[in-house]
N, C-alpha and C positions, 0 to 999 in steps of 0.2 A: 418275792419267791415264797413258795409254800413252806410251812413249818414242818412238813413231812418229807423225809428223804429216804431213798432206798438205792442199793447198788444195782448194777446191771442184771444180775441173776435173781435178785429178790431175796438173797440169803441174809442180807443185813438191812435193818431199818433204823431210822433215827427220828426223834421228835425234838429238835433243838428249840431252845427258848428264843434265840435270836439268829437270823439268817442274813448274811450279807453277800453281795455280788460286786466286789470292787472292780472298777474299770481302769485303774491306774495304780502304780506303786504307792502314790501318795494316799489314795483311798485305803489301800491295805494297811499302811502305817497308821492311819487314823483309827481303823477298827482295832488294831492291836493296842494302841494307846488308850482307847476307850475302855477296853475290857481287862487288860492285864494289870496286875497279876491276880486279881480277884477271881476271874472266870477262866474256864478251860476253853481253848480255841482249837478247832480242828478244820483243816482245809480239805476240800474234796475236788476231784476232777470229773472224769467221765464215769466213775463208779465201776471200773472194770476190775477192781480188786475184790476178791471173794471173802477176804478176812474182814475183821471189824475195825479196820483202820479209820473209817469215816464215821463210826458210831459216836453219837454224842447227845446228851440231853442239855447241853449248854450252848456255846456259840459255834455256829457252822459258817464257814467261809467257802462259797462256791467260786471256783476260779474261772468259770466259763466266760466271764467278761474281760479277763486280763489276757488278751490274745494279740497275736501278730508278730512279725519279725521287726525287731526294734532297730537293728543296724547290721551292716555287712562290711567285713574287712577282707578284701580279696588279696591283700598283701601279707596276711598273717599266717598263712598255711605253711607247712613244712616245705622247704626248698622252693618257696614261691608258688607252690601248687595248691589248689583248693582255696581255703580261706576260713575265716571265723564268722559266725553269725550269732548275734544275741537275740534270743527269742523269748517272748513273755511266757510265763509259766503255764498259763491256761490254754495255750494253743494246742489244738488237736494235731496229732502227728500228720494226718492226711493233709490238713491245710498248711502246716509248716513246710512239708516236703514239696508241695506244689509251688509255694512261694520261693523256696530255695532253688528249685529247678529254674525258675525265671531268672535267677541270679547266676545260673551256671554252676550250682553247687548241689551236693548230695551227701547224705549220711553214708558212711562206709558199710553199714549193715543195718538191718531193721528186724523187727520181730514179725510174728505171724499176722498181726492186725495193725491198723493205723488209726483206730478210733480213740485211743487213749489220749489224755492230755499230757503234755511234755513232762511236767514236774512229777506227776504220779507215776508215769512209766519209769522214770529214772529212779525215783525214791524206793521202788519195790524190787529193783534188780531185773527188770524186763530184759529179755535177750533174744537173739536170733540163733543162727547156727553157723559153724565154720571153724576150722582149726586156727585161723589167723585172727579171730574176732572175739572180743570179750563181751560182757554185758553192755547194754547201750550206754550206761553211765561212764564207761571207759572213754567215750567220745567227748566228755565234758572238759572244757578248758577253764571255765569260771562259773561261779554260782553267786547270784545276789539273793541274800537271805534277810528277811525282816525278823529281827530277834525279839525276845520277850519284852525288851525295854523300848521297842518301837524304832530302833535304829536299823539302818540298812547296812549290812556287812557284806563285803565282797570276798568270797573265798576262792583262792587260787592255789595251785600246787605249792606255792611259797608258804602257805599257811600250814602245811604238813598235815597233822592228824585231823584238824578241823575240816580241811578240804576233803580228805578221804571219807570222813564221816558224813559230809554233805552230799557226796555222790550217791550213796544209797543210805537214806536217812529215816525212812518210814514217817517223815514229817515230824520227827521228834526233836529237831533242833530249832525250828522256827518255820516260817512260811516262805518258800522260795517264790521270788517275784519274777526272776528272769534267769536264763541259762545261756552261757556262751558255748557253742559247739565247735569242735575242730572238724572241718568238712573236707571232702574230696571234690575235685571237679566233677560235674555231672557226667554220668556214664550210663550206657545201655547194657542190658543183660538179656539172657535167654533162659527160660525155665523149661525143664523137661520132667514129666511125671511118668514113671514106669511101675507097673504092677508085677510083684514077684511073691514067692512064698516067704514067710517070715524068716525062716532059716537062711534063705539066700541073702536077704537083707542084712542079717546079722553076720553072716560069713564074709560078706563083701564090704561091710561098713567102713573098715579102715581104708580100703582101697578107694571107696567113694569119697571119703573125707580127704584123702591125699591127692586125688585127681580132679577135684572140683572146688570152686571157690566156696560153695555152700552145699551141704548135703544133709538131708534128714529123711525120716519116713514116718508115716502113720500106719499103724496096723489096725485093720478093720476086722474085728472078731467075727461078725456075721458072715463075711466073705472069706475069712481066713486068708487075707491077702495084705501084703505090705505095699503101700503106695510110696515108692521112693521118689523124692523130689530133689533135683540138682539144679543149681543156678550158677551160671558163669557169665563172664563178660561175653558179649556177642562175638561169635567166631571161634570160641574155645570148645574143644570136644567134651562131651559128657561121658567120660569113661568111668569105670571099665564096662565091658559088656556083662550083662547079668543073665545067667541061665534061665530060660523060660520067661523072660521079661516081655511084656507087651506095653507099648507106648500108649498112654491114655490121654495125654494133654501136652501141648507145648504153647509157650507164650513168649513174646519178645517185646522189648520196649524200654523206656526209662526205668532205672532201678526202682524208683519210689512207686512206680505203678505195678511192677511185677512182684516185688517182695510180699506185699500184704495180701491176705486172703479175706474173703467175705465170710463173716460168721453171723448168719441170719437166724440160727436156731440157738436159743439161750440154754446155758448149761451151768453146772457147777464143776469146779476143777481142783484137783490136787496135783502139784508138780514138785518133784524133788530132784536135786542135783547130787549125783554120786560120783566118786572118782572115775575118770574116764575108762580106766582099765576094767572096771567092774560093770560098765554099762551093759554089755551083752548078757552077762549072767543075771543081772537084775531084771533086764527086759524079759528073759526067759521065765523067771519066776512070776513076774507080773502077768505074762500071757497064760501061764498055768492057772493062776488065780482067776483070771477072767473066764477061762474055759471051764472052771469048776462051778461057775455061777450061771444063772439064767436071767440076770437082771442088768446085764451090761451090753449095750449096743453101740455106744460111742467109741470112736477109735482111741488108741493109745499112741501118743506122740513121742518121738525119740530125736533129740537134738544134741549137738556138741558145742561147747563153749571153751575158749581159751582161758586159762587161769589168770588171775589178776591180783593186785595188792590193795583192793578196796575193802576196808575192814568188815563191812556187813554184806559184801557180795557173796552169794552162795558158791561162787567159783573162786573164792579167795584161796590163793596158794596152790591151786591144783587145776589141771585141765579137767573138765566136768562134762558128764553126760546128763542131760535133763530128760526125765521121763514123766509124762503127764497122763493122768487118767481123768475121765469125765463122766458125768451123769446128767441126763436131761433135767432142766431146772425145776420141774414139777415132780420129780421122782426122788425118793429117799436116797441119800448118798453116804450117810455117816458110817454105816457098817462096811461098805465096800472100801471107802477111803481109809478106814482104820486098818483093814486087812492089808491094803496096799502099803500103808505107812509102816507096818511091821517089816515088810520087805525092804523098804528104803532105809529104815533105821539100821537094819542088819549090815548094811554096806557103808555106814557112816554118813548117810545122806543128810543134806541140808535143805530145808523147805524153801521154795520160792515165797518171798514175803507177801505177795499178793494173792496167793492160792491157799486153799484150805489146808490146815495142819493142826496137830494137837500137841506141839512141843511147848515145854515150859521154859521159864527163865533159866532154871538149872540145866536143862538139856542144852539149850542154845549156847549158854556161856562156855560149855565144853566143846562145842563144835567150831567156834570161831577163835582162833589164836589171838586176835586183836580186839576181842570183846571189851576188855577193860579200857582200851584206848577210845573206843566209841563211847563207852559210858562216861569217861572223863570229859570228852567233848560235849556230850549231851548235858551233863551237869553244869559245865561252865557257861554254856550258851542259854540254858533254860533252868536256872537253879530253883525256881518256884514251881516248875512243872506246868507252865501255862499251856504247852502243846501236848500234854500227856492225858489222853482219855483213859478210861478203865482198861481197855485192851492193851494200849502201849505200856501202861503200868504193869500189867501182867507179864508182858514180854520181857521187860527189863528189870523188874523188881520182884516178880513172883507173886 
């Protein structure tokens, strides 16, 4: 592999001294034993994080060779339905879901895209939308982690704080080699997109969330239109009726084919989670900000996530509305994002770990009630800071 790495948007570059692409857990263990504790090691996936999580001038481990579904247990699901599947950490979600579909299994929910690699999507708190669904990491049953001493540790709910820390970890505990997911029987869904005024979308968002398995919208500033997207199991109505709505697109098929969207234009992104009750007010302020500028053409996204008990999940302890702003990847974004961040901060917002933000360790520690629990797990698993690049050090130590 090349000794130069950059993320998907080009906002982060790295020039590591050593680059590895392990193809097995044993290969991964060998890399860690060769370099720890003297060197810093960072693992990267598809590079879809916009923050400096993958930045390193030391050892870089690319997970793109550690792929595939390792095993499937059809008897392990709740009440005999669905099942568990253990998947290698570097598997792209698109490839994983296609393989799971062949086994008659599916994730209960997905995010907007499926080009991320599994461990990276989980580690940064990636999420979809829907009142019944948490971040993707809430679907994790077990985690296999290569620790700084080169041992393979299996984290399960019985491990308590360590398991919770491993669900959304920012790669700060070790390198995940495989993940076991709790899955549903494969199912089909129908997606409907309707265009309405932004105020209509905000006025009806609670009803949309209550009457659909999944609901979200994108507000397009240049068209001054909100594109409401609802997804339901096939045959379920897409209520309620929306005043002035026009249907723009429908699609039906297996869940893993309908959930993801194609993102063929590169961009930079900031996304924050605010308390669900504050979502509409925060969105109105963001739309006013966008309207006051002439440099924003990308849409603003609005999604809902159920609260959870994962220590570093942005949805910890509260139902959450995520609002995301974007800029074309070749355009300046810092000023716009900083202004948007002021709005999100005023509502007690927590940043998505894989999206641009300017929060400090002091800020973050006050936003997460179980911050100290995560810190304790991190120190116990990586006392010498083997998996701590400069950015991770800034996040957790200031």
